[in-house]
C-alpha positions as CSV (number, residue, x, y, z in Angstrom):
1,M,-30.5,7.7,2.2
2,V,-27.6,4.9,1.5
3,D,-25.9,3.0,4.4
4,Y,-22.4,2.7,3.6
5,Q,-21.7,0.7,6.6
6,E,-23.9,-2.1,5.2
7,I,-22.4,-2.0,1.7
8,E,-19.5,-4.9,0.6
9,D,-16.2,-3.1,-0.5
10,R,-16.7,-4.7,-4.0
11,Q,-19.8,-2.7,-4.1
12,I,-18.4,0.2,-2.9
13,I,-15.9,0.7,-5.2
14,G,-18.4,0.2,-7.7
15,L,-19.9,3.1,-6.5
16,I,-16.6,4.8,-6.4
17,A,-16.1,4.2,-10.5
18,S,-19.6,6.2,-10.7
19,L,-18.2,9.0,-8.7
20,D,-19.8,8.5,-5.6
21,K,-18.1,10.6,-2.9
22,D,-19.6,9.2,0.0
23,A,-18.8,5.8,-1.2
24,L,-15.0,7.2,-0.9
25,E,-15.4,8.3,2.7
26,E,-16.5,5.2,3.6
27,L,-13.2,3.1,1.6
28,Y,-11.2,5.5,3.3
29,T,-12.7,5.0,6.9
30,R,-12.3,1.4,6.2
31,Y,-9.0,1.1,4.7
32,S,-7.1,4.5,5.9
33,T,-4.9,2.2,8.4
34,S,-3.8,0.0,6.2
35,V,-3.0,2.5,3.5
36,Y,-1.3,4.8,6.4
37,S,1.0,2.4,7.6
38,L,2.2,0.9,3.9
39,A,3.4,5.3,3.2
40,M,4.5,5.4,6.8
41,Y,6.5,2.3,6.9
42,M,8.1,2.7,3.1
43,L,8.5,6.5,2.8
44,R,7.9,8.0,6.6
45,N,5.0,10.0,4.2
46,E,1.8,10.6,5.4
47,A,0.7,12.7,2.3
48,L,1.1,9.8,0.4
49,A,-1.9,8.0,1.8
50,Q,-4.1,10.5,0.1
51,E,-2.7,10.2,-3.0
52,I,-3.2,6.8,-2.9
53,F,-7.0,7.6,-2.5
54,L,-6.5,9.8,-5.0
55,N,-5.8,7.0,-7.4
56,I,-8.4,4.6,-6.4
57,W,-11.1,7.8,-6.8
58,L,-9.6,7.6,-10.6
59,K,-8.8,3.9,-11.0
60,A,-12.1,3.0,-9.6
61,S,-13.7,1.7,-12.4
62,S,-10.4,-0.8,-13.3
63,F,-11.4,-2.8,-10.5
64,N,-12.2,-6.1,-11.4
65,A,-13.8,-8.5,-9.2
66,D,-13.1,-11.5,-10.3
67,R,-9.0,-10.9,-10.3
68,G,-9.3,-10.4,-6.1
69,Q,-10.7,-8.9,-3.3
70,P,-10.9,-5.6,-3.0
71,R,-8.4,-5.2,-0.1
72,S,-5.8,-6.5,-2.3
73,W,-7.0,-4.4,-5.0
74,I,-6.2,-1.4,-2.8
75,M,-3.1,-2.2,-1.6
76,S,-1.9,-3.0,-4.8
77,V,-3.1,0.6,-5.6
78,A,-1.1,2.0,-2.7
79,H,2.2,-0.4,-3.5
80,H,2.2,0.7,-7.4
81,K,2.5,4.3,-5.8
82,V,4.8,4.0,-3.2
83,V,7.4,2.2,-6.0
84,D,6.6,4.9,-8.5
85,L,7.5,7.1,-5.8
86,I,11.1,5.5,-4.5
87,R,11.5,5.6,-8.5
88,S,11.0,9.1,-9.1
89,R,13.3,9.5,-5.7
90,R,16.1,7.0,-7.2
91,R,16.1,8.9,-10.9
92,S,15.8,12.2,-9.0
93,T,19.5,14.1,-7.7
94,I,18.4,17.5,-6.9
95,M,20.8,18.1,-4.1
96,T,18.6,21.0,-1.3
97,D,20.8,24.1,-1.1
98,P,21.3,24.9,2.8
99,A,19.7,28.3,2.7
100,D,16.6,26.2,1.7
101,Y,16.2,24.8,5.4
102,E,14.5,27.8,6.9
103,T,11.7,27.4,4.8
104,L,11.2,24.0,5.2
105,D,11.1,25.0,8.8
106,L,8.1,26.8,8.1
107,L,6.2,23.6,6.7
108,P,3.8,22.1,8.8
109,S,5.0,19.2,10.6
110,G,2.3,16.6,9.7
111,Q,2.2,14.5,13.1
112,I,-0.2,12.3,13.7
113,S,-2.4,11.6,16.8
114,T,-0.9,9.0,19.3
115,E,-4.2,6.6,18.6
116,E,-3.3,7.0,15.0
117,E,0.5,6.2,15.2
118,V,-0.4,3.1,17.5
119,S,-3.2,1.9,14.9
120,R,-0.8,1.9,12.0
121,N,2.3,0.4,14.0
122,L,-0.5,-2.5,15.2
123,E,-1.2,-3.0,11.2
124,R,2.6,-2.4,10.5
125,E,3.5,-4.9,12.6
126,R,0.5,-7.4,11.6
127,I,1.9,-7.3,8.4
128,M,5.4,-8.1,9.5
129,K,4.4,-10.9,11.5
130,A,2.5,-12.0,8.4
131,M,5.6,-12.3,6.5
132,E,7.2,-14.4,8.8
133,I,5.8,-17.4,7.4
134,L,7.6,-17.1,4.1
135,P,10.4,-18.8,3.1
136,T,13.5,-16.8,2.8
137,A,13.8,-16.5,-0.8
138,Q,9.8,-15.4,-1.2
139,K,10.5,-12.7,1.5
140,E,13.4,-11.5,-0.2
141,V,11.3,-10.9,-3.4
142,I,8.5,-8.8,-1.2
143,M,11.4,-7.2,1.0
144,M,12.8,-6.0,-2.6
145,A,9.3,-5.1,-4.4
146,Y,7.4,-3.3,-1.6
147,F,10.2,-1.8,0.9
148,E,12.5,-1.3,-2.0
149,G,10.8,-0.8,-5.3
150,Y,12.3,-3.3,-7.4
151,S,10.8,-4.4,-10.4
152,Q,10.9,-8.1,-11.3
153,S,13.1,-7.8,-13.7
154,A,15.0,-5.5,-11.8
155,M,15.2,-8.3,-8.7
156,A,16.2,-11.3,-11.7
157,D,19.0,-8.9,-12.2
158,K,20.4,-7.8,-8.8
159,L,19.7,-11.7,-7.7
160,G,21.1,-13.6,-10.7
161,Q,17.6,-15.6,-11.0
162,P,15.4,-16.2,-14.0
163,L,12.4,-13.5,-14.0
164,G,9.8,-16.3,-14.5
165,T,11.3,-17.8,-10.9
166,I,11.0,-14.4,-9.3
167,K,7.5,-13.7,-10.4
168,T,6.8,-16.9,-8.9
169,R,8.2,-16.3,-5.9
170,V,5.8,-13.0,-5.6
171,R,3.1,-14.6,-6.6
172,L,3.4,-17.4,-4.2
173,A,4.4,-14.8,-1.7
174,M,1.3,-13.0,-2.2
175,Q,-0.9,-15.2,-2.1
176,K,0.3,-17.0,1.1
177,L,0.6,-13.6,2.9
178,R,-3.3,-12.4,1.2
179,T,-4.4,-16.0,2.8
180,V,-2.3,-15.4,6.4
181,L,-3.8,-11.2,6.4
182,E,-7.5,-12.9,5.3
183,R,-7.3,-15.0,8.1
184,D,-6.6,-12.5,10.9
185,D,-9.4,-10.2,9.3
186,N,-11.6,-12.8,9.8
187,E,-11.0,-13.6,13.3
188,Q,-10.9,-10.0,14.3
189,L,-14.9,-9.9,13.7
């Protein structure tokens, strides 16, 4: 029997690509707090985190260890799912009929345990603290991309900056955040 807790993230993703459900469960155990924190912070949507892990299951074969760390890839998959949802909400102009409110009240609350909420809040605070190290221009593009759902070209238009400048700011900011968060992870070990 395979001890998944002893396997590195890169290998876990490889096992997921070969449709190993136990490997997905292990990855979920390792990263659910980070993914849930992102989903809850940006959209207050717990179910989105489960969709993100479904995307990881479907896209695991696209992971390329030469292009980055597993954690970065996982959070990138999460980010893209969140941005897709934000963009689809912008396009949607459906109005809810007040008569439908009674039906909405019948849906489960989706409340999370206090321990899980505390864990997610701590992860959110860790990410926001890491963002404090960024210069204002880099922080601005990260907030626009990850928390407001703007594409890089939309940011360039909105900020009146060349697309290349925006891409450079995002890349530099992500590199700095990755360094800070990885250092923080290593200090916790």
